[in-house]
All heavy atoms as TSV, in Angstrom:
chain	resi	resn	atom	element	x	y	z
A	1	MET	N	N	-4.180	3.815	-1.735
A	1	MET	CA	C	-3.533	2.788	-2.538
A	1	MET	C	C	-2.492	3.473	-3.400
A	1	MET	O	O	-2.694	4.545	-3.919
A	1	MET	CB	C	-4.575	2.083	-3.441
A	1	MET	CG	C	-3.936	1.065	-4.363
A	1	MET	SD	S	-5.072	0.261	-5.467
A	1	MET	CE	C	-5.748	-0.970	-4.377
A	2	GLU	N	N	-1.367	2.790	-3.524
A	2	GLU	CA	C	-0.312	3.219	-4.433
A	2	GLU	C	C	-0.025	2.073	-5.378
A	2	GLU	O	O	-0.098	0.908	-4.979
A	2	GLU	CB	C	0.971	3.599	-3.714
A	2	GLU	CG	C	0.963	5.023	-3.253
A	2	GLU	CD	C	2.335	5.652	-3.132
A	2	GLU	OE1	O	3.212	5.409	-3.994
A	2	GLU	OE2	O	2.534	6.353	-2.154
A	3	ILE	N	N	0.305	2.396	-6.603
A	3	ILE	CA	C	0.637	1.375	-7.613
A	3	ILE	C	C	2.114	1.527	-7.946
A	3	ILE	O	O	2.558	2.614	-8.343
A	3	ILE	CB	C	-0.230	1.537	-8.863
A	3	ILE	CG1	C	-1.703	1.387	-8.497
A	3	ILE	CG2	C	0.191	0.537	-9.934
A	3	ILE	CD1	C	-2.664	1.759	-9.609
A	4	LYS	N	N	2.863	0.454	-7.798
A	4	LYS	CA	C	4.294	0.445	-8.111
A	4	LYS	C	C	4.610	-0.814	-8.905
A	4	LYS	O	O	4.338	-1.915	-8.451
A	4	LYS	CB	C	5.155	0.463	-6.843
A	4	LYS	CG	C	5.027	1.731	-6.051
A	4	LYS	CD	C	5.599	2.897	-6.822
A	4	LYS	CE	C	5.466	4.166	-6.035
A	4	LYS	NZ	N	5.784	5.347	-6.768
A	5	LEU	N	N	5.171	-0.624	-10.074
A	5	LEU	CA	C	5.524	-1.787	-10.879
A	5	LEU	C	C	7.019	-2.078	-10.800
A	5	LEU	O	O	7.518	-2.981	-11.458
A	5	LEU	CB	C	5.082	-1.586	-12.334
A	5	LEU	CG	C	3.566	-1.420	-12.481
A	5	LEU	CD1	C	3.184	-1.181	-13.921
A	5	LEU	CD2	C	2.817	-2.638	-11.934
A	6	GLY	N	N	7.744	-1.310	-10.012
A	6	GLY	CA	C	9.166	-1.517	-9.825
A	6	GLY	C	C	9.433	-2.631	-8.814
A	6	GLY	O	O	8.566	-3.392	-8.449
A	7	GLY	N	N	10.651	-2.717	-8.334
A	7	GLY	CA	C	11.060	-3.760	-7.424
A	7	GLY	C	C	10.858	-3.418	-5.953
A	7	GLY	O	O	9.987	-2.587	-5.591
A	8	ALA	N	N	11.677	-4.024	-5.137
A	8	ALA	CA	C	11.547	-3.904	-3.683
A	8	ALA	C	C	11.749	-2.475	-3.200
A	8	ALA	O	O	11.061	-2.024	-2.283
A	8	ALA	CB	C	12.533	-4.832	-2.995
A	9	GLN	N	N	12.663	-1.744	-3.813
A	9	GLN	CA	C	12.918	-0.372	-3.371
A	9	GLN	C	C	11.691	0.504	-3.627
A	9	GLN	O	O	11.300	1.322	-2.783
A	9	GLN	CB	C	14.129	0.204	-4.065
A	9	GLN	CG	C	14.470	1.588	-3.587
A	9	GLN	CD	C	15.738	2.148	-4.223
A	9	GLN	OE1	O	16.319	1.520	-5.113
A	9	GLN	NE2	N	16.141	3.322	-3.795
A	10	ALA	N	N	11.072	0.356	-4.787
A	10	ALA	CA	C	9.878	1.123	-5.120
A	10	ALA	C	C	8.743	0.779	-4.155
A	10	ALA	O	O	7.990	1.669	-3.724
A	10	ALA	CB	C	9.443	0.882	-6.558
A	11	THR	N	N	8.611	-0.499	-3.804
A	11	THR	CA	C	7.580	-0.925	-2.877
A	11	THR	C	C	7.807	-0.326	-1.494
A	11	THR	O	O	6.880	0.148	-0.842
A	11	THR	CB	C	7.535	-2.464	-2.790
A	11	THR	OG1	O	7.278	-2.985	-4.113
A	11	THR	CG2	C	6.452	-2.947	-1.856
A	12	ALA	N	N	9.067	-0.310	-1.044
A	12	ALA	CA	C	9.395	0.271	0.249
A	12	ALA	C	C	9.104	1.779	0.262
A	12	ALA	O	O	8.572	2.306	1.258
A	12	ALA	CB	C	10.862	0.021	0.587
A	13	GLN	N	N	9.377	2.465	-0.823
A	13	GLN	CA	C	9.084	3.906	-0.924
A	13	GLN	C	C	7.567	4.152	-0.889
A	13	GLN	O	O	7.101	5.075	-0.243
A	13	GLN	CB	C	9.686	4.500	-2.175
A	13	GLN	CG	C	11.199	4.563	-2.129
A	13	GLN	CD	C	11.806	4.969	-3.461
A	13	GLN	OE1	O	11.144	4.953	-4.493
A	13	GLN	NE2	N	13.084	5.303	-3.440
A	14	ALA	N	N	6.823	3.300	-1.579
A	14	ALA	CA	C	5.364	3.440	-1.575
A	14	ALA	C	C	4.784	3.190	-0.199
A	14	ALA	O	O	3.868	3.886	0.235
A	14	ALA	CB	C	4.759	2.497	-2.585
A	15	THR	N	N	5.316	2.202	0.483
A	15	THR	CA	C	4.862	1.902	1.861
A	15	THR	C	C	5.087	3.093	2.765
A	15	THR	O	O	4.188	3.505	3.512
A	15	THR	CB	C	5.598	0.656	2.380
A	15	THR	OG1	O	5.284	-0.444	1.525
A	15	THR	CG2	C	5.200	0.318	3.805
A	16	ALA	N	N	6.284	3.681	2.681
A	16	ALA	CA	C	6.607	4.852	3.521
A	16	ALA	C	C	5.701	6.031	3.143
A	16	ALA	O	O	5.234	6.775	4.020
A	16	ALA	CB	C	8.068	5.218	3.361
A	17	SER	N	N	5.452	6.197	1.862
A	17	SER	CA	C	4.596	7.299	1.402
A	17	SER	C	C	3.176	7.169	1.918
A	17	SER	O	O	2.565	8.152	2.374
A	17	SER	CB	C	4.597	7.312	-0.143
A	17	SER	OG	O	3.700	8.268	-0.627
A	18	LEU	N	N	2.625	5.961	1.893
A	18	LEU	CA	C	1.272	5.736	2.409
A	18	LEU	C	C	1.203	6.027	3.911
A	18	LEU	O	O	0.226	6.588	4.384
A	18	LEU	CB	C	0.837	4.298	2.137
A	18	LEU	CG	C	0.387	4.013	0.705
A	18	LEU	CD1	C	0.116	2.525	0.536
A	18	LEU	CD2	C	-0.844	4.815	0.342
A	19	ARG	N	N	2.221	5.628	4.625
A	19	ARG	CA	C	2.227	5.889	6.066
A	19	ARG	C	C	2.282	7.383	6.373
A	19	ARG	O	O	1.632	7.869	7.279
A	19	ARG	CB	C	3.387	5.157	6.728
A	19	ARG	CG	C	3.155	3.672	6.799
A	19	ARG	CD	C	4.281	2.946	7.458
A	19	ARG	NE	N	3.981	1.534	7.566
A	19	ARG	CZ	C	4.830	0.567	7.269
A	19	ARG	NH1	N	6.055	0.836	6.858
A	19	ARG	NH2	N	4.461	-0.702	7.380
A	20	ARG	N	N	3.092	8.123	5.574
A	20	ARG	CA	C	3.152	9.584	5.764
A	20	ARG	C	C	1.786	10.215	5.468
A	20	ARG	O	O	1.332	11.105	6.202
A	20	ARG	CB	C	4.226	10.196	4.867
A	20	ARG	CG	C	5.645	10.023	5.362
A	20	ARG	CD	C	6.628	10.882	4.599
A	20	ARG	NE	N	6.588	10.644	3.161
A	20	ARG	CZ	C	7.273	9.717	2.510
A	20	ARG	NH1	N	8.080	8.904	3.203
A	20	ARG	NH2	N	7.191	9.580	1.227
A	21	LEU	N	N	1.146	9.758	4.409
A	21	LEU	CA	C	-0.191	10.280	4.063
A	21	LEU	C	C	-1.183	9.978	5.171
A	21	LEU	O	O	-1.940	10.856	5.581
A	21	LEU	CB	C	-0.668	9.683	2.736
A	21	LEU	CG	C	-2.062	10.094	2.292
A	21	LEU	CD1	C	-2.142	11.588	2.070
A	21	LEU	CD2	C	-2.457	9.340	1.059
A	22	ARG	N	N	-1.167	8.751	5.668
A	22	ARG	CA	C	-2.086	8.377	6.746
A	22	ARG	C	C	-1.884	9.261	7.966
A	22	ARG	O	O	-2.827	9.680	8.619
A	22	ARG	CB	C	-1.848	6.909	7.145
A	22	ARG	CG	C	-2.745	6.481	8.278
A	22	ARG	CD	C	-2.187	5.368	9.143
A	22	ARG	NE	N	-0.842	5.645	9.553
A	22	ARG	CZ	C	0.078	4.697	9.732
A	22	ARG	NH1	N	-0.205	3.451	9.505
A	22	ARG	NH2	N	1.296	5.018	10.097
A	23	ASP	N	N	-0.625	9.596	8.277
A	23	ASP	CA	C	-0.341	10.423	9.441
A	23	ASP	C	C	-0.829	11.868	9.278
A	23	ASP	O	O	-1.002	12.566	10.260
A	23	ASP	CB	C	1.161	10.408	9.742
A	23	ASP	CG	C	1.633	9.048	10.214
A	23	ASP	OD1	O	0.803	8.195	10.608
A	23	ASP	OD2	O	2.865	8.815	10.179
A	24	ARG	N	N	-1.054	12.298	8.024
A	24	ARG	CA	C	-1.526	13.651	7.769
A	24	ARG	C	C	-3.033	13.772	7.714
A	24	ARG	O	O	-3.590	14.866	7.736
A	24	ARG	CB	C	-0.921	14.146	6.453
A	24	ARG	CG	C	0.599	14.295	6.522
A	24	ARG	CD	C	1.171	14.754	5.226
A	24	ARG	NE	N	0.576	16.067	4.898
A	24	ARG	CZ	C	0.700	16.648	3.711
A	24	ARG	NH1	N	1.335	16.020	2.752
A	24	ARG	NH2	N	0.168	17.811	3.483
A	25	VAL	N	N	-3.735	12.655	7.647
A	25	VAL	CA	C	-5.189	12.661	7.517
A	25	VAL	C	C	-5.812	13.100	8.872
A	25	VAL	O	O	-5.420	12.603	9.932
A	25	VAL	CB	C	-5.722	11.266	7.128
A	25	VAL	CG1	C	-7.244	11.197	7.236
A	25	VAL	CG2	C	-5.273	10.919	5.738
A	26	ASP	N	N	-6.752	14.026	8.798
A	26	ASP	CA	C	-7.504	14.421	9.984
A	26	ASP	C	C	-8.571	13.367	10.257
A	26	ASP	O	O	-9.652	13.408	9.663
A	26	ASP	CB	C	-8.132	15.789	9.742
A	26	ASP	CG	C	-8.908	16.298	10.942
A	26	ASP	OD1	O	-9.033	15.587	11.944
A	26	ASP	OD2	O	-9.398	17.447	10.858
A	27	THR	N	N	-8.266	12.419	11.136
A	27	THR	CA	C	-9.178	11.295	11.364
A	27	THR	C	C	-10.452	11.743	12.114
A	27	THR	O	O	-11.435	11.037	12.101
A	27	THR	CB	C	-8.478	10.186	12.149
A	27	THR	OG1	O	-7.960	10.703	13.379
A	27	THR	CG2	C	-7.377	9.552	11.323
A	28	GLN	N	N	-10.408	12.922	12.733
A	28	GLN	CA	C	-11.629	13.441	13.348
A	28	GLN	C	C	-12.680	13.773	12.318
A	28	GLN	O	O	-13.863	13.614	12.530
A	28	GLN	CB	C	-11.314	14.699	14.184
A	28	GLN	CG	C	-10.405	14.421	15.366
A	28	GLN	CD	C	-11.083	13.576	16.436
A	28	GLN	OE1	O	-12.301	13.613	16.591
A	28	GLN	NE2	N	-10.309	12.797	17.162
A	29	ARG	N	N	-12.213	14.237	11.138
A	29	ARG	CA	C	-13.136	14.609	10.058
A	29	ARG	C	C	-13.338	13.497	9.043
A	29	ARG	O	O	-14.433	13.315	8.557
A	29	ARG	CB	C	-12.598	15.843	9.352
A	29	ARG	CG	C	-12.617	17.071	10.241
A	29	ARG	CD	C	-12.080	18.270	9.524
A	29	ARG	NE	N	-12.867	18.482	8.281
A	29	ARG	CZ	C	-12.643	19.435	7.440
A	29	ARG	NH1	N	-11.641	20.274	7.665
A	29	ARG	NH2	N	-13.364	19.583	6.355
A	30	ALA	N	N	-12.278	12.772	8.738
A	30	ALA	CA	C	-12.370	11.774	7.650
A	30	ALA	C	C	-12.422	10.339	8.120
A	30	ALA	O	O	-12.738	9.460	7.336
A	30	ALA	CB	C	-11.158	11.949	6.711
A	31	GLY	N	N	-12.130	10.097	9.378
A	31	GLY	CA	C	-12.091	8.736	9.884
A	31	GLY	C	C	-10.754	8.059	9.532
A	31	GLY	O	O	-9.955	8.615	8.798
A	32	GLU	N	N	-10.575	6.886	10.081
A	32	GLU	CA	C	-9.358	6.121	9.807
A	32	GLU	C	C	-9.419	5.552	8.390
A	32	GLU	O	O	-10.485	5.157	7.925
A	32	GLU	CB	C	-9.223	4.975	10.815
A	32	GLU	CG	C	-8.928	5.391	12.219
A	32	GLU	CD	C	-7.516	5.883	12.403
A	32	GLU	OE1	O	-6.606	5.427	11.652
A	32	GLU	OE2	O	-7.293	6.736	13.279
A	33	PRO	N	N	-8.271	5.476	7.716
A	33	PRO	CA	C	-8.273	4.822	6.384
A	33	PRO	C	C	-8.703	3.357	6.514
A	33	PRO	O	O	-8.361	2.688	7.513
A	33	PRO	CB	C	-6.814	4.903	5.935
A	33	PRO	CG	C	-6.200	5.977	6.774
A	33	PRO	CD	C	-6.970	5.995	8.065
A	34	ALA	N	N	-9.479	2.880	5.571
A	34	ALA	CA	C	-9.953	1.496	5.615
A	34	ALA	C	C	-8.785	0.528	5.412
A	34	ALA	O	O	-8.762	-0.553	6.001
A	34	ALA	CB	C	-11.001	1.260	4.543
A	35	ALA	N	N	-7.823	0.893	4.577
A	35	ALA	CA	C	-6.686	0.027	4.295
A	35	ALA	C	C	-5.590	0.844	3.653
A	35	ALA	O	O	-5.829	1.868	3.022
A	35	ALA	CB	C	-7.097	-1.125	3.381
A	36	LEU	N	N	-4.369	0.364	3.821
A	36	LEU	CA	C	-3.211	0.912	3.117
A	36	LEU	C	C	-2.691	-0.182	2.212
A	36	LEU	O	O	-2.275	-1.249	2.708
A	36	LEU	CB	C	-2.122	1.342	4.117
A	36	LEU	CG	C	-2.517	2.381	5.152
A	36	LEU	CD1	C	-1.368	2.616	6.125
A	36	LEU	CD2	C	-2.922	3.669	4.495
A	37	ILE	N	N	-2.735	0.038	0.900
A	37	ILE	CA	C	-2.425	-1.039	-0.053
A	37	ILE	C	C	-1.422	-0.524	-1.076
A	37	ILE	O	O	-1.572	0.560	-1.613
A	37	ILE	CB	C	-3.703	-1.519	-0.778
A	37	ILE	CG1	C	-4.728	-2.045	0.233
A	37	ILE	CG2	C	-3.380	-2.545	-1.844
A	37	ILE	CD1	C	-6.074	-2.313	-0.357
A	38	VAL	N	N	-0.415	-1.363	-1.343
A	38	VAL	CA	C	0.506	-1.120	-2.460
A	38	VAL	C	C	0.240	-2.222	-3.471
A	38	VAL	O	O	0.342	-3.406	-3.155
A	38	VAL	CB	C	1.983	-1.138	-1.998
A	38	VAL	CG1	C	2.905	-0.944	-3.186
A	38	VAL	CG2	C	2.223	-0.072	-0.960
A	39	LEU	N	N	-0.129	-1.823	-4.679
A	39	LEU	CA	C	-0.350	-2.761	-5.759
A	39	LEU	C	C	0.937	-2.864	-6.570
A	39	LEU	O	O	1.448	-1.850	-7.066
A	39	LEU	CB	C	-1.499	-2.275	-6.647
A	39	LEU	CG	C	-1.926	-3.195	-7.770
A	39	LEU	CD1	C	-2.475	-4.521	-7.235
A	39	LEU	CD2	C	-2.966	-2.513	-8.634
A	40	VAL	N	N	1.497	-4.084	-6.660
A	40	VAL	CA	C	2.762	-4.313	-7.346
A	40	VAL	C	C	2.521	-5.204	-8.564
A	40	VAL	O	O	1.453	-5.787	-8.719
A	40	VAL	CB	C	3.820	-4.913	-6.419
A	40	VAL	CG1	C	4.159	-3.946	-5.286
A	40	VAL	CG2	C	3.371	-6.241	-5.844
A	41	GLY	N	N	3.531	-5.351	-9.406
A	41	GLY	CA	C	3.391	-6.123	-10.630
A	41	GLY	C	C	3.256	-7.605	-10.424
A	41	GLY	O	O	2.403	-8.263	-11.024
A	42	ARG	N	N	4.098	-8.174	-9.601
A	42	ARG	CA	C	4.058	-9.627	-9.414
A	42	ARG	C	C	4.648	-9.981	-8.031
A	42	ARG	O	O	5.170	-9.129	-7.350
A	42	ARG	CB	C	4.822	-10.336	-10.498
A	42	ARG	CG	C	6.259	-9.949	-10.578
A	42	ARG	CD	C	6.927	-10.591	-11.742
A	42	ARG	NE	N	8.309	-10.117	-11.766
A	42	ARG	CZ	C	9.229	-10.592	-12.523
A	42	ARG	NH1	N	8.954	-11.569	-13.326
A	42	ARG	NH2	N	10.435	-10.081	-12.488
A	43	GLY	N	N	4.556	-11.247	-7.694
A	43	GLY	CA	C	5.042	-11.726	-6.399
A	43	GLY	C	C	3.905	-12.374	-5.632
A	43	GLY	O	O	2.928	-12.840	-6.221
A	44	ARG	N	N	4.068	-12.404	-4.334
A	44	ARG	CA	C	3.037	-12.950	-3.463
A	44	ARG	C	C	2.514	-11.855	-2.546
A	44	ARG	O	O	3.254	-10.971	-2.144
A	44	ARG	CB	C	3.634	-14.076	-2.620
A	44	ARG	CG	C	4.011	-15.266	-3.433
A	44	ARG	CD	C	4.409	-16.385	-2.547
A	44	ARG	NE	N	4.691	-17.549	-3.386
A	44	ARG	CZ	C	4.730	-18.749	-2.937
A	44	ARG	NH1	N	4.554	-18.994	-1.662
A	44	ARG	NH2	N	4.962	-19.757	-3.768
A	45	PRO	N	N	1.243	-11.934	-2.190
A	45	PRO	CA	C	0.702	-10.948	-1.256
A	45	PRO	C	C	1.353	-11.105	0.118
A	45	PRO	O	O	1.674	-12.210	0.537
A	45	PRO	CB	C	-0.779	-11.282	-1.158
A	45	PRO	CG	C	-1.045	-12.416	-2.083
A	45	PRO	CD	C	0.238	-12.900	-2.618
A	46	TYR	N	N	1.580	-9.977	0.791
A	46	TYR	CA	C	2.120	-10.002	2.148
A	46	TYR	C	C	1.766	-8.708	2.846
A	46	TYR	O	O	1.332	-7.749	2.230
A	46	TYR	CB	C	3.624	-10.263	2.154
A	46	TYR	CG	C	4.468	-9.159	1.553
A	46	TYR	CD1	C	4.989	-8.127	2.362
A	46	TYR	CD2	C	4.760	-9.127	0.196
A	46	TYR	CE1	C	5.772	-7.123	1.816
A	46	TYR	CE2	C	5.539	-8.113	-0.365
A	46	TYR	CZ	C	6.042	-7.121	0.466
A	46	TYR	OH	O	6.807	-6.126	-0.073
A	47	ARG	N	N	1.928	-8.740	4.170
A	47	ARG	CA	C	1.686	-7.543	4.980
A	47	ARG	C	C	3.023	-7.037	5.486
A	47	ARG	O	O	3.863	-7.815	5.909
A	47	ARG	CB	C	0.764	-7.847	6.130
A	47	ARG	CG	C	-0.652	-8.086	5.666
A	47	ARG	CD	C	-1.644	-8.081	6.801
A	47	ARG	NE	N	-1.603	-6.854	7.574
A	47	ARG	CZ	C	-2.491	-5.886	7.488
A	47	ARG	NH1	N	-3.465	-5.987	6.653
A	47	ARG	NH2	N	-2.403	-4.827	8.243
A	48	ASP	N	N	3.182	-5.737	5.436
A	48	ASP	CA	C	4.346	-5.072	6.006
A	48	ASP	C	C	3.812	-4.179	7.115
A	48	ASP	O	O	3.519	-3.009	6.888
A	48	ASP	CB	C	5.086	-4.270	4.940
A	48	ASP	CG	C	6.323	-3.581	5.465
A	48	ASP	OD1	O	6.631	-3.725	6.661
A	48	ASP	OD2	O	7.007	-2.897	4.678
A	49	GLY	N	N	3.591	-4.766	8.261
A	49	GLY	CA	C	2.978	-4.026	9.362
A	49	GLY	C	C	1.530	-3.719	9.017
A	49	GLY	O	O	0.709	-4.605	8.847
A	50	ASP	N	N	1.228	-2.424	8.860
A	50	ASP	CA	C	-0.124	-1.988	8.588
A	50	ASP	C	C	-0.420	-1.795	7.090
A	50	ASP	O	O	-1.501	-1.386	6.717
A	50	ASP	CB	C	-0.412	-0.684	9.337
A	50	ASP	CG	C	0.617	0.381	9.011
A	50	ASP	OD1	O	1.691	0.057	8.451
A	50	ASP	OD2	O	0.385	1.559	9.312
A	51	VAL	N	N	0.550	-2.138	6.247
A	51	VAL	CA	C	0.388	-1.988	4.791
A	51	VAL	C	C	0.319	-3.377	4.142
A	51	VAL	O	O	1.132	-4.253	4.454
A	51	VAL	CB	C	1.560	-1.182	4.181
A	51	VAL	CG1	C	1.400	-1.074	2.666
A	51	VAL	CG2	C	1.651	0.201	4.810
A	52	THR	N	N	-0.647	-3.558	3.274
A	52	THR	CA	C	-0.783	-4.812	2.529
A	52	THR	C	C	-0.203	-4.602	1.135
A	52	THR	O	O	-0.582	-3.634	0.452
A	52	THR	CB	C	-2.258	-5.229	2.432
A	52	THR	OG1	O	-2.787	-5.338	3.774
A	52	THR	CG2	C	-2.392	-6.565	1.737
A	53	VAL	N	N	0.671	-5.503	0.740
A	53	VAL	CA	C	1.249	-5.461	-0.606
A	53	VAL	C	C	0.569	-6.559	-1.415
A	53	VAL	O	O	0.568	-7.736	-1.039
A	53	VAL	CB	C	2.769	-5.676	-0.557
A	53	VAL	CG1	C	3.359	-5.696	-1.964
A	53	VAL	CG2	C	3.426	-4.614	0.294
A	54	VAL	N	N	-0.083	-6.145	-2.519
A	54	VAL	CA	C	-0.877	-7.062	-3.330
A	54	VAL	C	C	-0.342	-7.060	-4.760
A	54	VAL	O	O	-0.343	-6.020	-5.416
A	54	VAL	CB	C	-2.366	-6.632	-3.334
A	54	VAL	CG1	C	-3.199	-7.583	-4.197
A	54	VAL	CG2	C	-2.911	-6.533	-1.944
A	55	PRO	N	N	0.111	-8.215	-5.259
A	55	PRO	CA	C	0.544	-8.274	-6.641
A	55	PRO	C	C	-0.659	-8.304	-7.606
A	55	PRO	O	O	-1.670	-8.943	-7.305
A	55	PRO	CB	C	1.342	-9.558	-6.746
A	55	PRO	CG	C	1.062	-10.326	-5.507
A	55	PRO	CD	C	0.417	-9.426	-4.525
A	56	LEU	N	N	-0.502	-7.646	-8.705
A	56	LEU	CA	C	-1.542	-7.589	-9.721
A	56	LEU	C	C	-1.898	-9.005	-10.181
A	56	LEU	O	O	-3.053	-9.304	-10.446
A	56	LEU	CB	C	-1.066	-6.750	-10.897
A	56	LEU	CG	C	-2.044	-6.475	-12.008
A	56	LEU	CD1	C	-3.273	-5.732	-11.492
A	56	LEU	CD2	C	-1.374	-5.641	-13.088
A	57	THR	N	N	-0.893	-9.888	-10.227
A	57	THR	CA	C	-1.133	-11.256	-10.702
A	57	THR	C	C	-2.008	-12.066	-9.768
A	57	THR	O	O	-2.532	-13.103	-10.171
A	57	THR	CB	C	0.210	-11.977	-10.894
A	57	THR	OG1	O	0.947	-11.961	-9.639
A	57	THR	CG2	C	1.056	-11.329	-11.982
A	58	SER	N	N	-2.193	-11.623	-8.533
A	58	SER	CA	C	-3.040	-12.378	-7.600
A	58	SER	C	C	-4.500	-11.962	-7.680
A	58	SER	O	O	-5.378	-12.580	-7.051
A	58	SER	CB	C	-2.548	-12.228	-6.163
A	58	SER	OG	O	-2.823	-10.926	-5.692
A	59	MET	N	N	-4.787	-10.921	-8.437
A	59	MET	CA	C	-6.160	-10.462	-8.585
A	59	MET	C	C	-6.847	-11.266	-9.683
A	59	MET	O	O	-6.234	-11.606	-10.693
A	59	MET	CB	C	-6.187	-8.978	-8.899
A	59	MET	CG	C	-5.562	-8.179	-7.776
A	59	MET	SD	S	-5.463	-6.428	-8.118
A	59	MET	CE	C	-7.138	-5.962	-7.763
A	60	GLY	N	N	-8.073	-11.567	-9.494
A	60	GLY	CA	C	-8.829	-12.383	-10.442
A	60	GLY	C	C	-9.180	-11.626	-11.716
A	60	GLY	O	O	-8.950	-10.424	-11.831
A	61	PRO	N	N	-9.760	-12.363	-12.676
A	61	PRO	CA	C	-10.142	-11.706	-13.940
A	61	PRO	C	C	-11.247	-10.699	-13.780
A	61	PRO	O	O	-11.968	-10.657	-12.861
A	61	PRO	CB	C	-10.610	-12.876	-14.811
A	61	PRO	CG	C	-10.859	-14.009	-13.874
A	61	PRO	CD	C	-10.100	-13.731	-12.610
């Protein structure tokens, strides 16, 4: 999970960063990541391929 409170560019950078990290994980030892998530400040939840972007405002109390 990455947390980005910036705009679209920061979200895109976080998405790319998570994908690079996933590609470096030894899945033979650690298994596949359960999820790739970018937590952002606001907006609507959406998927960007294999990454889920979740706004903080959509999370419950």
